[in-house]
RODREN-672633 format. One record per residue (C-alpha): x, y, z; residue in one letter. Coordinates in pm, whole numbers. Example, Ala and Ser with C-alpha at 12.3 -4.5 7.8 and 13.67 -1.06 7.14 Angstrom:
BEGIN
<pt c1="1230" c2="-450" c3="780" residuo="A"/>
<pt c1="1367" c2="-106" c3="714" residuo="S"/>
//
This chain:
BEGIN
<pt c1="0" c2="0" c3="0" residuo="M"/>
<pt c1="278" c2="245" c3="85" residuo="K"/>
<pt c1="443" c2="181" c3="-252" residuo="Y"/>
<pt c1="116" c2="263" c3="-429" residuo="L"/>
<pt c1="86" c2="586" c3="-231" residuo="I"/>
<pt c1="446" c2="677" c3="-313" residuo="T"/>
<pt c1="393" c2="610" c3="-684" residuo="I"/>
<pt c1="72" c2="816" c3="-694" residuo="V"/>
<pt c1="242" c2="1101" c3="-509" residuo="L"/>
<pt c1="546" c2="1103" c3="-738" residuo="L"/>
<pt c1="330" c2="1088" c3="-1050" residuo="L"/>
<pt c1="114" c2="1373" c3="-921" residuo="S"/>
<pt c1="412" c2="1593" c3="-838" residuo="I"/>
<pt c1="563" c2="1512" c3="-1178" residuo="G"/>
<pt c1="237" c2="1605" c3="-1347" residuo="S"/>
<pt c1="223" c2="1938" c3="-1164" residuo="I"/>
<pt c1="584" c2="2020" c3="-1253" residuo="L"/>
<pt c1="530" c2="1923" c3="-1616" residuo="Y"/>
<pt c1="215" c2="2136" c3="-1626" residuo="G"/>
<pt c1="407" c2="2439" c3="-1502" residuo="F"/>
<pt c1="685" c2="2379" c3="-1754" residuo="S"/>
<pt c1="448" c2="2377" c3="-2055" residuo="I"/>
<pt c1="215" c2="2644" c3="-1918" residuo="L"/>
<pt c1="353" c2="2925" c3="-2138" residuo="E"/>
<pt c1="336" c2="2734" c3="-2468" residuo="E"/>
<pt c1="15" c2="2534" c3="-2416" residuo="Q"/>
<pt c1="-190" c2="2699" c3="-2145" residuo="T"/>
<pt c1="-500" c2="2472" c3="-2147" residuo="P"/>
<pt c1="-293" c2="2152" c3="-2147" residuo="L"/>
<pt c1="-72" c2="2290" c3="-1870" residuo="G"/>
<pt c1="-376" c2="2363" c3="-1655" residuo="H"/>
<pt c1="-503" c2="2008" c3="-1712" residuo="K"/>
<pt c1="-174" c2="1856" c3="-1597" residuo="F"/>
<pt c1="-162" c2="2082" c3="-1290" residuo="I"/>
<pt c1="-524" c2="2001" c3="-1204" residuo="G"/>
<pt c1="-482" c2="1628" c3="-1248" residuo="S"/>
<pt c1="-171" c2="1632" c3="-1029" residuo="G"/>
<pt c1="-359" c2="1819" c3="-760" residuo="T"/>
<pt c1="-648" c2="1572" c3="-779" residuo="V"/>
<pt c1="-402" c2="1286" c3="-756" residuo="G"/>
<pt c1="-250" c2="1425" c3="-438" residuo="I"/>
<pt c1="-561" c2="1534" c3="-254" residuo="F"/>
<pt c1="-828" c2="1290" c3="-373" residuo="L"/>
<pt c1="-620" c2="974" c3="-421" residuo="V"/>
<pt c1="-291" c2="978" c3="-228" residuo="A"/>
<pt c1="-409" c2="1155" c3="88" residuo="M"/>
<pt c1="-716" c2="934" c3="152" residuo="P"/>
<pt c1="-508" c2="621" c3="86" residuo="L"/>
<pt c1="-247" c2="744" c3="334" residuo="F"/>
<pt c1="-510" c2="823" c3="597" residuo="L"/>
<pt c1="-666" c2="478" c3="556" residuo="I"/>
<pt c1="-326" c2="314" c3="591" residuo="M"/>
<pt c1="-224" c2="525" c3="892" residuo="A"/>
<pt c1="-551" c2="478" c3="1081" residuo="S"/>
<pt c1="-580" c2="102" c3="1031" residuo="R"/>
<pt c1="-624" c2="-77" c3="1364" residuo="G"/>
<pt c1="-688" c2="236" c3="1570" residuo="K"/>
<pt c1="-1000" c2="299" c3="1773" residuo="K"/>
<pt c1="-1184" c2="618" c3="1684" residuo="M"/>
<pt c1="-1318" c2="639" c3="2040" residuo="K"/>
<pt c1="-967" c2="719" c3="2166" residuo="D"/>
<pt c1="-957" c2="1033" c3="1950" residuo="Y"/>
<pt c1="-1310" c2="1165" c3="2015" residuo="M"/>
<pt c1="-1372" c2="1444" c3="2265" residuo="L"/>
<pt c1="-1639" c2="1321" c3="2506" residuo="T"/>
<pt c1="-1760" c2="1444" c3="2845" residuo="N"/>
<pt c1="-1557" c2="1169" c3="3011" residuo="E"/>
<pt c1="-1236" c2="1284" c3="2838" residuo="K"/>
<pt c1="-1305" c2="1646" c3="2932" residuo="I"/>
<pt c1="-1344" c2="1549" c3="3298" residuo="R"/>
<pt c1="-1019" c2="1351" c3="3285" residuo="E"/>
<pt c1="-835" c2="1649" c3="3137" residuo="M"/>
<pt c1="-977" c2="1882" c3="3403" residuo="Q"/>
<pt c1="-872" c2="1642" c3="3679" residuo="E"/>
<pt c1="-519" c2="1622" c3="3541" residuo="K"/>
<pt c1="-505" c2="2001" c3="3518" residuo="E"/>
<pt c1="-609" c2="2047" c3="3882" residuo="T"/>
<pt c1="-354" c2="1785" c3="3996" residuo="R"/>
<pt c1="-77" c2="1962" c3="3804" residuo="N"/>
<pt c1="-161" c2="2301" c3="3955" residuo="T"/>
<pt c1="-176" c2="2147" c3="4308" residuo="D"/>
<pt c1="173" c2="1998" c3="4267" residuo="N"/>
<pt c1="333" c2="2326" c3="4167" residuo="Q"/>
//
């Protein structure tokens, strides 16, 4: 999976750079290459990376709930008492 993400990212960056290099001679084609590179990064590579990075993690650990807020407040009061 990480090799696929790396390939998509490199192809997208290459497409963007190529689009900027031909932008003066062929403006519409340059814009298409820049746009497709941007789509490749943000709509293909980034979601694939996020899926790979979050595999096996519990979303409950990252959500802000009333229980977590109380725990943070208790830790804060303990830290101020110790100082």
